[in-house]
C-alpha angles and dihedrals in degrees: 000000000000093000092052099041118109088217109020091177088071095050120098129177132203122197130185099195114198099186138104125263091251090068128077115290116234092229104040102155094176089069091056092060090221096190093054103035105032089217110192092237093059093074093038102049088125086064090070119076116196133184111190120202128181116243090246090062095039111117101193139272097297093054090042090054091050091050092047088053087061089065090068108121104192098275120162093251133031130193 
């Protein structure tokens, strides 16, 4: 999304991740090789808000959606 955005500085992402720590992290900057690639997310990691919950505490997709909605930070548009 950040690579395709006309203005990536105006893009924010909220994630409610209901997976265990053994699985891939949604914001794993090491895998992007920031120093070598200059990926647009590397300089905008603060534009991504993540709440991580273990599968044992996950309460399903509807609850996850409600919690993800709480990551809204007053931006002009929300999806």
